[in-house]
Backbone atoms as SQL, in Angstrom:
CREATE TABLE atoms (id INTEGER PRIMARY KEY, chain TEXT, resi INTEGER, resn TEXT, atom TEXT, x REAL, y REAL, z REAL);
INSERT INTO atoms VALUES
  (1, 'A', 1, 'MET', 'N', 13.760, 9.937, -19.920),
  (2, 'A', 1, 'MET', 'CA', 13.275, 9.262, -21.102),
  (3, 'A', 1, 'MET', 'C', 11.775, 9.030, -20.940),
  (4, 'A', 2, 'PRO', 'N', 10.944, 9.427, -21.903),
  (5, 'A', 2, 'PRO', 'CA', 9.515, 9.190, -21.813),
  (6, 'A', 2, 'PRO', 'C', 9.220, 7.697, -21.714),
  (7, 'A', 3, 'GLY', 'N', 8.272, 7.361, -20.826),
  (8, 'A', 3, 'GLY', 'CA', 7.903, 5.972, -20.655),
  (9, 'A', 3, 'GLY', 'C', 8.758, 5.220, -19.657),
  (10, 'A', 4, 'ASP', 'N', 9.784, 5.865, -19.133),
  (11, 'A', 4, 'ASP', 'CA', 10.647, 5.237, -18.148),
  (12, 'A', 4, 'ASP', 'C', 9.853, 4.998, -16.866),
  (13, 'A', 5, 'ALA', 'N', 9.852, 3.760, -16.361),
  (14, 'A', 5, 'ALA', 'CA', 9.036, 3.396, -15.205),
  (15, 'A', 5, 'ALA', 'C', 9.397, 4.210, -13.973),
  (16, 'A', 6, 'ASP', 'N', 10.692, 4.442, -13.735),
  (17, 'A', 6, 'ASP', 'CA', 11.092, 5.204, -12.556),
  (18, 'A', 6, 'ASP', 'C', 10.596, 6.640, -12.615),
  (19, 'A', 7, 'SER', 'N', 10.719, 7.276, -13.769),
  (20, 'A', 7, 'SER', 'CA', 10.266, 8.661, -13.864),
  (21, 'A', 7, 'SER', 'C', 8.755, 8.755, -13.792),
  (22, 'A', 8, 'GLU', 'N', 8.043, 7.725, -14.250),
  (23, 'A', 8, 'GLU', 'CA', 6.583, 7.745, -14.186),
  (24, 'A', 8, 'GLU', 'C', 6.087, 7.596, -12.759),
  (25, 'A', 9, 'ARG', 'N', 6.808, 6.878, -11.921),
  (26, 'A', 9, 'ARG', 'CA', 6.315, 6.632, -10.577),
  (27, 'A', 9, 'ARG', 'C', 6.791, 7.666, -9.560),
  (28, 'A', 10, 'GLU', 'N', 7.831, 8.408, -9.873),
  (29, 'A', 10, 'GLU', 'CA', 8.366, 9.375, -8.929),
  (30, 'A', 10, 'GLU', 'C', 7.570, 10.671, -8.967),
  (31, 'A', 11, 'GLY', 'N', 7.140, 11.117, -7.815),
  (32, 'A', 11, 'GLY', 'CA', 6.548, 12.435, -7.691),
  (33, 'A', 11, 'GLY', 'C', 5.176, 12.593, -8.304),
  (34, 'A', 12, 'ASN', 'N', 4.402, 11.545, -8.411),
  (35, 'A', 12, 'ASN', 'CA', 3.066, 11.642, -8.957),
  (36, 'A', 12, 'ASN', 'C', 2.080, 11.821, -7.813),
  (37, 'A', 13, 'THR', 'N', 1.990, 13.055, -7.307),
  (38, 'A', 13, 'THR', 'CA', 1.173, 13.319, -6.122),
  (39, 'A', 13, 'THR', 'C', -0.311, 13.114, -6.388),
  (40, 'A', 14, 'ASP', 'N', -0.750, 13.308, -7.642),
  (41, 'A', 14, 'ASP', 'CA', -2.159, 13.042, -7.957),
  (42, 'A', 14, 'ASP', 'C', -2.481, 11.564, -7.771),
  (43, 'A', 15, 'ARG', 'N', -1.577, 10.716, -8.220),
  (44, 'A', 15, 'ARG', 'CA', -1.793, 9.274, -8.076),
  (45, 'A', 15, 'ARG', 'C', -1.737, 8.872, -6.599),
  (46, 'A', 16, 'VAL', 'N', -0.833, 9.461, -5.832),
  (47, 'A', 16, 'VAL', 'CA', -0.752, 9.189, -4.392),
  (48, 'A', 16, 'VAL', 'C', -2.094, 9.506, -3.743),
  (49, 'A', 17, 'ALA', 'N', -2.602, 10.699, -4.010),
  (50, 'A', 17, 'ALA', 'CA', -3.861, 11.128, -3.404),
  (51, 'A', 17, 'ALA', 'C', -5.006, 10.222, -3.831),
  (52, 'A', 18, 'GLN', 'N', -5.050, 9.858, -5.092),
  (53, 'A', 18, 'GLN', 'CA', -6.127, 9.012, -5.589),
  (54, 'A', 18, 'GLN', 'C', -6.100, 7.634, -4.928),
  (55, 'A', 19, 'LEU', 'N', -4.931, 7.010, -4.867),
  (56, 'A', 19, 'LEU', 'CA', -4.824, 5.693, -4.241),
  (57, 'A', 19, 'LEU', 'C', -5.171, 5.747, -2.758),
  (58, 'A', 20, 'ARG', 'N', -4.732, 6.788, -2.074),
  (59, 'A', 20, 'ARG', 'CA', -5.020, 6.895, -0.645),
  (60, 'A', 20, 'ARG', 'C', -6.486, 7.212, -0.388),
  (61, 'A', 21, 'ASP', 'N', -7.117, 7.973, -1.280),
  (62, 'A', 21, 'ASP', 'CA', -8.559, 8.213, -1.166),
  (63, 'A', 21, 'ASP', 'C', -9.343, 6.918, -1.352),
  (64, 'A', 22, 'ILE', 'N', -8.941, 6.124, -2.330),
  (65, 'A', 22, 'ILE', 'CA', -9.602, 4.839, -2.556),
  (66, 'A', 22, 'ILE', 'C', -9.404, 3.933, -1.348),
  (67, 'A', 23, 'ALA', 'N', -8.194, 3.933, -0.787),
  (68, 'A', 23, 'ALA', 'CA', -7.927, 3.118, 0.407),
  (69, 'A', 23, 'ALA', 'C', -8.859, 3.509, 1.543),
  (70, 'A', 24, 'GLU', 'N', -9.061, 4.792, 1.739),
  (71, 'A', 24, 'GLU', 'CA', -9.970, 5.249, 2.796),
  (72, 'A', 24, 'GLU', 'C', -11.409, 4.851, 2.501),
  (73, 'A', 25, 'ASP', 'N', -11.796, 4.906, 1.221),
  (74, 'A', 25, 'ASP', 'CA', -13.160, 4.536, 0.835),
  (75, 'A', 25, 'ASP', 'C', -13.440, 3.056, 1.063),
  (76, 'A', 26, 'VAL', 'N', -12.462, 2.189, 0.787),
  (77, 'A', 26, 'VAL', 'CA', -12.708, 0.750, 0.926),
  (78, 'A', 26, 'VAL', 'C', -12.494, 0.251, 2.345),
  (79, 'A', 27, 'ARG', 'N', -11.795, 1.023, 3.147),
  (80, 'A', 27, 'ARG', 'CA', -11.544, 0.595, 4.534),
  (81, 'A', 27, 'ARG', 'C', -12.883, 0.493, 5.251),
  (82, 'A', 28, 'GLY', 'N', -13.081, -0.619, 5.899),
  (83, 'A', 28, 'GLY', 'CA', -14.339, -0.833, 6.593),
  (84, 'A', 28, 'GLY', 'C', -14.162, -1.744, 7.780),
  (85, 'A', 29, 'ASP', 'N', -15.245, -2.406, 8.140),
  (86, 'A', 29, 'ASP', 'CA', -15.241, -3.254, 9.326),
  (87, 'A', 29, 'ASP', 'C', -14.662, -4.639, 9.078),
  (88, 'A', 30, 'SER', 'N', -14.635, -5.072, 7.832),
  (89, 'A', 30, 'SER', 'CA', -14.151, -6.426, 7.574),
  (90, 'A', 30, 'SER', 'C', -12.628, -6.448, 7.467),
  (91, 'A', 31, 'SER', 'N', -12.077, -7.600, 7.765),
  (92, 'A', 31, 'SER', 'CA', -10.621, -7.737, 7.665),
  (93, 'A', 31, 'SER', 'C', -10.166, -7.645, 6.212),
  (94, 'A', 32, 'GLU', 'N', -11.019, -8.077, 5.291),
  (95, 'A', 32, 'GLU', 'CA', -10.662, -7.995, 3.875),
  (96, 'A', 32, 'GLU', 'C', -10.550, -6.542, 3.421),
  (97, 'A', 33, 'SER', 'N', -11.463, -5.703, 3.860),
  (98, 'A', 33, 'SER', 'CA', -11.400, -4.295, 3.460),
  (99, 'A', 33, 'SER', 'C', -10.209, -3.603, 4.108),
  (100, 'A', 34, 'GLU', 'N', -9.874, -3.963, 5.328),
  (101, 'A', 34, 'GLU', 'CA', -8.678, -3.424, 5.980),
  (102, 'A', 34, 'GLU', 'C', -7.426, -3.862, 5.230),
  (103, 'A', 35, 'GLN', 'N', -7.416, -5.114, 4.802),
  (104, 'A', 35, 'GLN', 'CA', -6.269, -5.653, 4.068),
  (105, 'A', 35, 'GLN', 'C', -6.102, -4.925, 2.736),
  (106, 'A', 36, 'LEU', 'N', -7.178, -4.763, 2.002),
  (107, 'A', 36, 'LEU', 'CA', -7.109, -4.077, 0.717),
  (108, 'A', 36, 'LEU', 'C', -6.668, -2.628, 0.896),
  (109, 'A', 37, 'ALA', 'N', -7.188, -1.963, 1.907),
  (110, 'A', 37, 'ALA', 'CA', -6.801, -0.581, 2.175),
  (111, 'A', 37, 'ALA', 'C', -5.306, -0.492, 2.486),
  (112, 'A', 38, 'ALA', 'N', -4.795, -1.430, 3.269),
  (113, 'A', 38, 'ALA', 'CA', -3.368, -1.438, 3.609),
  (114, 'A', 38, 'ALA', 'C', -2.512, -1.632, 2.361),
  (115, 'A', 39, 'ILE', 'N', -2.949, -2.508, 1.479),
  (116, 'A', 39, 'ILE', 'CA', -2.191, -2.754, 0.247),
  (117, 'A', 39, 'ILE', 'C', -2.217, -1.517, -0.643),
  (118, 'A', 40, 'LEU', 'N', -3.379, -0.908, -0.819),
  (119, 'A', 40, 'LEU', 'CA', -3.473, 0.298, -1.648),
  (120, 'A', 40, 'LEU', 'C', -2.608, 1.419, -1.087),
  (121, 'A', 41, 'TYR', 'N', -2.649, 1.591, 0.210),
  (122, 'A', 41, 'TYR', 'CA', -1.854, 2.653, 0.825),
  (123, 'A', 41, 'TYR', 'C', -0.368, 2.384, 0.613),
  (124, 'A', 42, 'ARG', 'N', 0.031, 1.142, 0.773),
  (125, 'A', 42, 'ARG', 'CA', 1.455, 0.796, 0.601),
  (126, 'A', 42, 'ARG', 'C', 1.894, 1.018, -0.842),
  (127, 'A', 43, 'VAL', 'N', 1.052, 0.645, -1.808),
  (128, 'A', 43, 'VAL', 'CA', 1.379, 0.854, -3.220),
  (129, 'A', 43, 'VAL', 'C', 1.474, 2.347, -3.524),
  (130, 'A', 44, 'SER', 'N', 0.655, 3.155, -2.867),
  (131, 'A', 44, 'SER', 'CA', 0.703, 4.599, -3.107),
  (132, 'A', 44, 'SER', 'C', 2.065, 5.188, -2.761),
  (133, 'A', 45, 'ASP', 'N', 2.801, 4.526, -1.869),
  (134, 'A', 45, 'ASP', 'CA', 4.136, 5.009, -1.500),
  (135, 'A', 45, 'ASP', 'C', 5.085, 5.032, -2.693),
  (136, 'A', 46, 'LEU', 'N', 4.820, 4.196, -3.698),
  (137, 'A', 46, 'LEU', 'CA', 5.659, 4.206, -4.903),
  (138, 'A', 46, 'LEU', 'C', 5.646, 5.564, -5.589),
  (139, 'A', 47, 'TYR', 'N', 4.546, 6.256, -5.503),
  (140, 'A', 47, 'TYR', 'CA', 4.369, 7.516, -6.219),
  (141, 'A', 47, 'TYR', 'C', 4.582, 8.743, -5.342),
  (142, 'A', 48, 'ASP', 'N', 4.870, 8.533, -4.065),
  (143, 'A', 48, 'ASP', 'CA', 5.059, 9.629, -3.117),
  (144, 'A', 48, 'ASP', 'C', 6.526, 10.047, -3.124),
  (145, 'A', 49, 'PRO', 'N', 6.797, 11.288, -3.528),
  (146, 'A', 49, 'PRO', 'CA', 8.199, 11.724, -3.595),
  (147, 'A', 49, 'PRO', 'C', 8.866, 11.798, -2.218),
  (148, 'A', 50, 'ASP', 'N', 8.081, 11.811, -1.150),
  (149, 'A', 50, 'ASP', 'CA', 8.643, 11.865, 0.197),
  (150, 'A', 50, 'ASP', 'C', 8.980, 10.479, 0.747),
  (151, 'A', 51, 'GLU', 'N', 8.551, 9.439, 0.054),
  (152, 'A', 51, 'GLU', 'CA', 8.825, 8.067, 0.488),
  (153, 'A', 51, 'GLU', 'C', 10.041, 7.528, -0.238),
  (154, 'A', 52, 'GLU', 'N', 10.911, 6.887, 0.494),
  (155, 'A', 52, 'GLU', 'CA', 12.076, 6.241, -0.106),
  (156, 'A', 52, 'GLU', 'C', 11.854, 4.740, -0.027),
  (157, 'A', 53, 'THR', 'N', 11.248, 4.211, -1.063),
  (158, 'A', 53, 'THR', 'CA', 10.946, 2.789, -1.088),
  (159, 'A', 53, 'THR', 'C', 11.168, 2.261, -2.493),
  (160, 'A', 54, 'THR', 'N', 11.244, 0.960, -2.596),
  (161, 'A', 54, 'THR', 'CA', 11.462, 0.329, -3.894),
  (162, 'A', 54, 'THR', 'C', 10.323, -0.651, -4.164),
  (163, 'A', 55, 'VAL', 'N', 10.213, -1.031, -5.412),
  (164, 'A', 55, 'VAL', 'CA', 9.202, -2.020, -5.780),
  (165, 'A', 55, 'VAL', 'C', 9.406, -3.325, -5.006),
  (166, 'A', 56, 'PRO', 'N', 10.638, -3.837, -4.905),
  (167, 'A', 56, 'PRO', 'CA', 10.813, -5.075, -4.124),
  (168, 'A', 56, 'PRO', 'C', 10.400, -4.926, -2.652),
  (169, 'A', 57, 'GLU', 'N', 10.651, -3.775, -2.047),
  (170, 'A', 57, 'GLU', 'CA', 10.231, -3.566, -0.653),
  (171, 'A', 57, 'GLU', 'C', 8.714, -3.604, -0.530),
  (172, 'A', 58, 'ILE', 'N', 8.050, -2.951, -1.456),
  (173, 'A', 58, 'ILE', 'CA', 6.591, -2.940, -1.417),
  (174, 'A', 58, 'ILE', 'C', 6.049, -4.330, -1.699),
  (175, 'A', 59, 'HIS', 'N', 6.664, -5.047, -2.600),
  (176, 'A', 59, 'HIS', 'CA', 6.250, -6.421, -2.883),
  (177, 'A', 59, 'HIS', 'C', 6.340, -7.266, -1.616),
  (178, 'A', 60, 'ARG', 'N', 7.446, -7.147, -0.886),
  (179, 'A', 60, 'ARG', 'CA', 7.606, -7.899, 0.369),
  (180, 'A', 60, 'ARG', 'C', 6.553, -7.479, 1.388),
  (181, 'A', 61, 'ASN', 'N', 6.267, -6.175, 1.482),
  (182, 'A', 61, 'ASN', 'CA', 5.252, -5.703, 2.419),
  (183, 'A', 61, 'ASN', 'C', 3.868, -6.248, 2.082),
  (184, 'A', 62, 'VAL', 'N', 3.532, -6.262, 0.801),
  (185, 'A', 62, 'VAL', 'CA', 2.227, -6.788, 0.381),
  (186, 'A', 62, 'VAL', 'C', 2.166, -8.288, 0.663),
  (187, 'A', 63, 'GLN', 'N', 3.243, -9.009, 0.392),
  (188, 'A', 63, 'GLN', 'CA', 3.271, -10.430, 0.722),
  (189, 'A', 63, 'GLN', 'C', 3.057, -10.643, 2.211),
  (190, 'A', 64, 'ASN', 'N', 3.671, -9.814, 3.031),
  (191, 'A', 64, 'ASN', 'CA', 3.516, -9.918, 4.472),
  (192, 'A', 64, 'ASN', 'C', 2.061, -9.668, 4.878),
  (193, 'A', 65, 'ILE', 'N', 1.428, -8.668, 4.284),
  (194, 'A', 65, 'ILE', 'CA', 0.022, -8.383, 4.575),
  (195, 'A', 65, 'ILE', 'C', -0.834, -9.602, 4.242),
  (196, 'A', 66, 'LEU', 'N', -0.589, -10.220, 3.096),
  (197, 'A', 66, 'LEU', 'CA', -1.361, -11.391, 2.677),
  (198, 'A', 66, 'LEU', 'C', -1.096, -12.595, 3.575),
  (199, 'A', 67, 'GLU', 'N', 0.160, -12.778, 3.996),
  (200, 'A', 67, 'GLU', 'CA', 0.499, -13.893, 4.881),
  (201, 'A', 67, 'GLU', 'C', -0.145, -13.729, 6.253),
  (202, 'A', 68, 'ILE', 'N', -0.173, -12.519, 6.765),
  (203, 'A', 68, 'ILE', 'CA', -0.819, -12.264, 8.057),
  (204, 'A', 68, 'ILE', 'C', -2.295, -12.624, 7.969),
  (205, 'A', 69, 'LYS', 'N', -2.938, -12.233, 6.874),
  (206, 'A', 69, 'LYS', 'CA', -4.348, -12.558, 6.673),
  (207, 'A', 69, 'LYS', 'C', -4.540, -14.065, 6.611),
  (208, 'A', 70, 'ALA', 'N', -3.652, -14.746, 5.888),
  (209, 'A', 70, 'ALA', 'CA', -3.773, -16.209, 5.747),
  (210, 'A', 70, 'ALA', 'C', -3.616, -16.914, 7.084),
  (211, 'A', 71, 'ARG', 'N', -2.832, -16.339, 7.992),
  (212, 'A', 71, 'ARG', 'CA', -2.622, -16.930, 9.313),
  (213, 'A', 71, 'ARG', 'C', -3.751, -16.573, 10.287),
  (214, 'A', 72, 'GLY', 'N', -4.667, -15.733, 9.852),
  (215, 'A', 72, 'GLY', 'CA', -5.782, -15.377, 10.722),
  (216, 'A', 72, 'GLY', 'C', -5.654, -14.017, 11.364),
  (217, 'A', 73, 'GLY', 'N', -4.714, -13.220, 10.924),
  (218, 'A', 73, 'GLY', 'CA', -4.573, -11.863, 11.440),
  (219, 'A', 73, 'GLY', 'C', -3.473, -11.743, 12.460),
  (220, 'A', 74, 'LEU', 'N', -3.309, -10.521, 12.924),
  (221, 'A', 74, 'LEU', 'CA', -2.299, -10.237, 13.937),
  (222, 'A', 74, 'LEU', 'C', -2.774, -10.743, 15.304),
  (223, 'A', 75, 'PRO', 'N', -1.853, -11.166, 16.144),
  (224, 'A', 75, 'PRO', 'CA', -2.259, -11.580, 17.493),
  (225, 'A', 75, 'PRO', 'C', -2.735, -10.364, 18.280),
  (226, 'A', 76, 'GLU', 'N', -3.626, -10.613, 19.205),
  (227, 'A', 76, 'GLU', 'CA', -4.120, -9.532, 20.064),
  (228, 'A', 76, 'GLU', 'C', -2.997, -9.047, 20.968),
  (229, 'A', 77, 'ARG', 'N', -2.942, -7.728, 21.170),
  (230, 'A', 77, 'ARG', 'CA', -1.919, -7.148, 22.056),
  (231, 'A', 77, 'ARG', 'C', -2.544, -6.839, 23.411),
  (232, 'A', 78, 'ASP', 'N', -1.764, -7.060, 24.437),
  (233, 'A', 78, 'ASP', 'CA', -2.169, -6.671, 25.793),
  (234, 'A', 78, 'ASP', 'C', -1.587, -5.297, 26.070),
  (235, 'A', 79, 'ASP', 'N', -2.444, -4.283, 26.122),
  (236, 'A', 79, 'ASP', 'CA', -1.964, -2.916, 26.397),
  (237, 'A', 79, 'ASP', 'C', -2.174, -2.534, 27.829);
């Protein structure tokens, strides 16, 4: 059906590429730019036919990204 949200978001490789290009462009040295890039990349998964994800999953992932930022970032790892 034209205008159906599921059909509009499935398999739109042009939109995937565009969102991921923008994510790479905004990614920088600041934590805010890293956060925005992570969110854009995650949203691009909605349009990637190779990704099996749902809007609620992406919503939870974006919330998690924002919560991590609010807490001051990820803890340092000892490698």
